[in-house]
N, C-alpha and C positions, 0 to 999 in steps of 0.2 A: 607231628613232625618226626620225619624220618630217621631211623635209627643208624648211627654210624656205619655199621656193618653195611647196612642196604645204600647208604652213598658212595663206598667205597669203590665198587665199580664205574663208577660217572665220576669220579674225581680221578681214579686212574687215567681214564681215557681222558679227558682237559690234559692229563700232564703228560702224557705220550705225544699226543698232540703238538702241544706246547714246544716237547725236545726233540719233535722227529725234526725240525727247521723247515716245514712245510709251509710255503710262502704261500699257499692257497687260503692257508689254515687264520691268517691275520689281516684278509682282507676284508676291508671294508665295505658294504652294500650299498649303492643310492636307493631310494626308497622303490624304483621299481624293478629291485632284484640285481640290475648290474655291476658289476665291483666298478669300487672306486680307485682313484690312484693309487700307485705301487710302486715305492723304487726298486731299482734292479741289486741284486746280491753285490757288495765289492767283489768275491768272486766270479760271478758271470761277467762285469765288467772287462775283469782281466784276463779271463779265458776266451771275450769275444776280442778284445784287442790282441793277445797271442795269434790268434784265430783270423786274423786281421778282418774280420768281419764288421764292418760298421754302419752305424744308421743309415734306414733305406734301402740296403742289402735286400734282394728278393727273392723269391723264387716261387715254382708252383708245390707244394703240399696236397697230399691224399688226404683229407682231414680225420678219417679214421678205417685205419688200416684192415678191420673187419667188415668194413663197408666200400672194397675199393668197386670205382667206376659205378657203382650202385645209383640210380636217383629216383626218387628222392632218397635222401638219408633220415637217419631219426639219431638225434645226441641228447645226452643224457646229462646232464648238471653233473661234476666232477671230475674224474682223471679223464683224459684220451693219450691215446697214441698213433699219431699220425708220421706219415713218411714221404720223404724229398723226393720229388720226381725230377729235380734241375738239383745242379751244381747250386751251394750257397755259400760263396768263398770256396775254403779247400773242402766243405764238407760236399759231399758227392753222394747220390741216391745207391742204395735204398737207408740213408741215414734214417734214424727212429728219432721223431722229435715227442718229447714228454712234456704234460702241461696241463692244464685243464679247462674247463668251458662251464661257460654260464647262460642261462635260458634264460632270467629274468626281466631281462629288458625285453624290445622291441626285436632286435636280432640279437643273433647269438654274440657271446666273445670268449675266444680262445686264446690265450695267453699259455707260451711255451715258456718252460722254465730249464730245460734237461734237452742235450742235443747226445744220441752214441750211434758213431761211426758204425761202418758194417765190422770194421777191422779193430774198430778202439775202443776206449774208456768212455764213460759216461763224461761230458763234459758241460756244467751249467753257461745257460744263456738266456738273454731276451730278446721273445719274439711276437711278434702277433700275428694270428688269421687277415686277413682282410681279401672283401670280392666286391667291386664297384660295384654303382647303381643300387645298391641295398640287396643285393643277391644274397645275403648272410639271414635275412629275413625270416621270421618263422612263419611256416605256410598255415594255413587253416589246416585244424585236427593238431596242433600241438597243444597238450595238456603242461600244467604246472611241473615243473621239473625237466621237462624234456622239451626237445623242437623239432620239425621235422622242415628241413631246407632241403632247396630244389637241386643244389650242387654238391658232390663226392671231393671238389679241387677246389682251392682257395689258395690266393698269394699268403706267402708268410711272408714277414718284415721282420726285419733287427729294428730292436728299438733300445735307448738308453734308461726308458724308463716308463710305466705304464701309465697311460690317463685315462 
């Protein structure tokens, strides 16, 4: 049995994750590794109401600011920084969107939890990346924990819950 001293770093890491309020840390995964349902935070729903962002509002987004206009691109499980290319309500380019990528299923899933306008403060939001006709499917050569996808751009859609 490991000593208490040996377990301390693990316990501390788990405690910090729990206290960080990281929404992605509490998402249950489906058997294929894609994320399960998740509620939007009350703060995000309030912020979206103030910003007049409604379910279904959409814009184009560059999925990873580090791979702008590349094709194909490689995305990894974990945090992602994206960039608006069109207005999304009163949010205008180059507003940054911060979220999380999951690569476990047949196609990637990206959920956005925060937006940072160029001259503003970070605000909580709930949005997802989508691209029709299965174009967010992983390409051959994708390995566990990462996904190669054909396009660097997708639509970003406001949601009131992640399903």
